[in-house]
C-alpha positions in Angstrom: 0.0 0.0 0.0 1.2 3.5 -0.8 2.4 5.7 2.1 -0.3 7.9 3.5 -0.3 11.6 2.4 -0.9 14.4 4.9 -2.2 17.8 4.0 -1.8 20.6 6.6 -4.7 23.1 6.5 -4.2 26.8 7.4 -2.8 27.3 10.9 -1.4 23.8 11.2 1.5 24.0 8.7 4.1 24.0 11.5 2.9 20.6 12.6 3.1 18.9 9.2 6.7 17.7 9.2 6.6 16.4 12.7 3.5 14.3 11.9 4.8 13.1 8.6 8.1 12.0 10.3 6.2 10.2 13.0 3.8 8.6 10.6 6.3 7.9 7.8 3.9 9.8 5.5 4.3 12.0 2.5 3.6 15.7 3.0 0.9 16.9 0.5 0.9 20.2 -1.2 -2.1 22.5 -1.4 -2.7 26.1 -2.2 -4.9 28.2 -0.1 -5.7 31.9 -0.3 -8.5 34.4 0.1 -10.2 36.2 -2.8 -10.6 40.0 -2.3 -14.2 39.5 -1.2 -13.1 37.0 1.5 -14.1 33.8 -0.2 -11.7 30.8 0.0 -9.6 29.5 -2.9 -8.2 26.1 -2.4 -6.3 23.8 -4.8 -4.9 20.3 -4.1 -1.5 20.1 -5.9 -0.6 16.4 -5.0 -1.9 13.3 -6.7 -4.2 11.6 -4.2 -5.9 8.9 -6.4 -6.2 5.7 -4.5 -4.3 7.1 -1.6 -5.0 7.1 2.1 -5.2 10.8 3.0 -4.9 12.6 6.3 -6.1 16.2 6.8 -4.2 17.9 9.7 -6.1 20.8 11.2 -6.0 21.9 14.8 -9.4 23.5 15.2 -8.7 26.5 17.5 -10.3 29.6 16.1 -12.5 27.2 14.2 -14.9 29.4 12.3 -12.2 30.5 9.8 -10.8 27.0 9.5 -14.0 25.0 9.0 -14.8 26.0 5.4 -11.3 25.3 4.1 -11.4 21.9 5.8 -14.7 21.0 4.2 -13.6 22.3 0.8 -10.4 20.2 1.0 -12.3 17.1 2.1 -14.8 17.2 -0.8 -12.1 18.0 -3.3 -9.9 15.1 -2.1 -12.9 12.8 -2.5 -13.5 14.0 -6.1 -9.8 13.5 -6.9 -10.0 9.8 -5.9 -8.8 9.6 -2.3 -9.3 6.1 -1.0 -9.8 7.0 2.7 -10.0 10.4 4.3 -9.3 11.1 7.9 -8.9 14.1 10.1 -6.2 14.7 12.7 -7.6 17.5 14.9 -5.1 17.8 17.8 -7.5 20.4 19.3 -11.2 19.8 18.7 -13.5 22.8 18.9 -17.2 23.2 19.7 -17.4 20.9 22.7 -18.6 23.4 25.3 -22.2 23.8 24.1 -23.3 20.3 24.8 -26.8 21.2 26.1 -29.4 24.0 25.6 -28.8 26.0 28.8 -31.3 28.7 27.8 -34.3 28.6 25.4 -33.4 28.9 21.8 -29.7 28.3 22.1 -27.9 26.3 19.4 -26.3 23.1 20.6 -23.3 23.7 18.5 -21.4 20.6 19.5 -23.9 18.4 17.7 -24.1 20.5 14.5 -20.3 20.7 14.3 -20.0 16.9 14.8 -22.6 16.3 12.1 -20.8 18.5 9.6 -17.4 16.7 10.1 -19.0 13.3 10.2 -20.5 13.9 6.7 -17.2 14.7 5.1 -14.7 12.3 6.8 -14.1 8.6 7.4 -12.4 8.9 10.8 -10.9 11.4 13.2 -8.1 11.4 15.8 -8.0 14.1 18.5 -6.3 14.9 21.8 -8.2 15.2 25.1 -11.5 16.7 23.8 -13.3 18.7 26.5 -15.9 16.1 27.3 -18.3 17.3 30.0 -21.8 16.0 29.7 -20.9 13.7 26.8 -19.2 10.5 28.0 -17.6 9.8 24.6 -17.3 11.4 21.1 -19.4 8.5 19.7 -22.4 10.2 21.3 -22.3 12.9 18.6 -19.8 11.8 15.9 -21.0 9.2 13.4 -17.5 8.3 12.3 -14.9 6.3 14.2 -13.0 8.5 16.5 -9.8 7.9 18.6 -8.8 10.0 21.6 -5.1 10.5 22.4 -4.4 11.3 26.0 -1.7 13.8 26.9 -1.5 13.1 30.7 1.4 10.6 30.4 3.5 13.1 28.3 2.7 15.9 30.7 3.8 13.7 33.6 7.0 12.7 31.8 7.9 16.4 31.2 7.3 17.2 34.8 9.3 14.3 36.1 12.3 15.3 33.8 12.2 19.1 34.5 10.8 19.8 38.0 12.4 18.8 41.2 10.0 17.8 44.0 6.8 18.8 42.1 3.4 19.4 43.7 0.7 19.0 41.0 -2.3 21.3 41.3 -5.5 21.1 39.3 -7.7 24.2 38.6 -11.0 22.8 40.0 -12.7 19.7 41.4 -13.8 18.5 37.9 -10.1 18.1 37.1 -9.3 15.8 40.0 -9.3 12.4 38.2 -7.1 13.8 35.4 -4.8 15.6 37.8 -4.5 12.4 39.9 -3.3 10.5 36.8 -0.6 13.1 36.0 0.5 13.1 39.6 0.7 9.3 39.8 2.8 9.2 36.6 5.0 11.9 37.9 5.4 10.3 41.3 4.2 13.5 43.0 1.4 14.5 45.4 -1.5 16.6 44.1 -4.1 19.1 45.2 -7.1 20.6 43.4 -8.4 24.2 43.7 -11.8 25.0 45.0 -13.1 27.6 42.5 -16.0 30.0 42.5 -16.6 31.8 39.2 -18.6 35.0 39.3 -18.3 35.9 35.6 -16.4 35.1 32.4 -13.2 36.6 33.9 -13.8 36.7 37.6 -12.9 33.8 39.9 -11.9 33.2 43.5 -9.9 30.2 44.5 -8.8 28.4 47.6 -6.2 25.6 47.7 -6.9 23.5 50.8 -3.9 21.9 52.5 -1.4 23.6 50.2 0.6 25.0 53.2 1.8 21.5 54.0 3.8 21.4 50.8 5.7 24.6 50.9 9.0 22.8 50.3 7.8 21.6 46.9 7.6 23.3 43.4 4.0 23.8 42.5 3.0 22.9 39.0 -0.4 24.0 37.7 -1.8 21.6 35.1 -4.9 22.1 33.0 -6.3 20.7 29.8 -7.3 24.0 28.2 -5.8 27.5 28.9 -8.1 30.1 27.2 -8.4 33.3 29.2 -5.8 32.0 31.6 -7.5 33.9 34.4 -8.2 30.9 36.6 -4.5 29.8 36.4 -3.3 33.3 37.1 -5.6 33.5 40.2 -4.3 30.2 41.4 -0.7 31.3 40.9 -1.3 34.5 42.9 -2.9 32.4 45.6 0.1 30.2 45.8 2.5 33.2 46.0 0.4 34.6 48.9 0.9 31.3 50.7 4.7 31.5 50.3 5.3 29.3 47.3 7.9 30.1 44.6 6.3 31.1 41.3 4.6 27.9 40.0 5.2 26.3 36.6 2.2 25.9 34.4 1.7 22.9 32.1 -1.3 22.7 29.8 -2.5 20.5 27.0 -4.2 23.0 24.7 -2.7 26.5 24.7 -5.6 28.5 23.3 -4.4 31.7 25.1 -7.0 34.2 23.8 -5.9 37.8 23.6 -3.3 38.7 26.1 -3.8 35.6 28.2 -0.3 34.2 27.9 1.3 37.5 28.8 -1.0 38.0 31.9 -0.3 34.4 33.1 3.4 34.8 32.4 3.5 37.6 35.0 2.6 35.1 37.8 4.3 31.8 36.8 7.9 30.7 36.3 7.4 28.7 33.1 4.5 28.1 30.7 4.8 24.7 28.9 2.3 23.2 26.5 1.8 20.4 24.0 1.8 21.2 20.3 -1.9 20.5 19.8 -2.0 24.2 19.0 1.0 26.0 17.6 2.3 28.4 20.3 5.7 29.6 21.6 5.1 27.6 24.8 5.1 24.2 22.9 7.6 21.9 24.5 5.7 18.5 24.6 5.5 16.8 21.2 2.2 14.9 20.7 2.9 13.9 17.1 4.4 10.4 17.8 1.3 9.3 19.9 -1.0 10.9 17.4 0.7 9.0 14.6 0.2 5.7 16.5 -3.5 6.4 16.7 -3.6 7.2 13.0 -1.9 3.9 12.2 -4.8 2.2 14.0 -7.5 4.2 12.3 -10.0 2.1 10.2 
């Protein structure tokens, strides 16, 4: 069978070579640009007839990325692609999983239906499952979830002496416990009260018993960064050195990274989203999941 061919869609080009190397795949060539009126022009420049094709698109800032993804998928089908899968290291539109107020769009379901109509399979990293127990509840194609916790733990174990793992809220406890166990470290979770999109208060019970350790804040998604910043300030007020911060998906909207950087020693992330904090490579484990795709 021919080697798979991987096309990086806009915003994910920096991840292409790493995934191709891990997957022993051929990088595909496509042209993408905007017409003056804002419409998308897209052209597949590689031969894909009878090939297994992988689209690589991390779906942060998804509204601008969705149409090029769908256009590419349909064009690849028309050009004879044998199988067509999506590697979405970050999967968007998972937060609106229920109608909280009358008339709201349950966008997670619509987004899943769109992708399911155009693809044969999908691989993603730690989607933000809350009320859904599995992606299969909304996606009609085979999906595989890659877990970042072992890689976060390995980074912490290599780079932090005597770590204390701290999760941002009670919902993170099971995930944080796994990172801590893999890193051979104790863990605590914050008790959080949110009073608005950017206002939170936090307490960290029992933290004073671990003042001789280096605190490491871990989270799956860092978007506004405010919760992590509040936790870091709380740790400082208790006498801790500036904590490290390790996250899976570095969304960092607006000035979030700069604000958080004022309170922590280091910000480290996986490369599910391209960011200057990337120091944990997910592509080898993503490639293993792709090799197991149907």
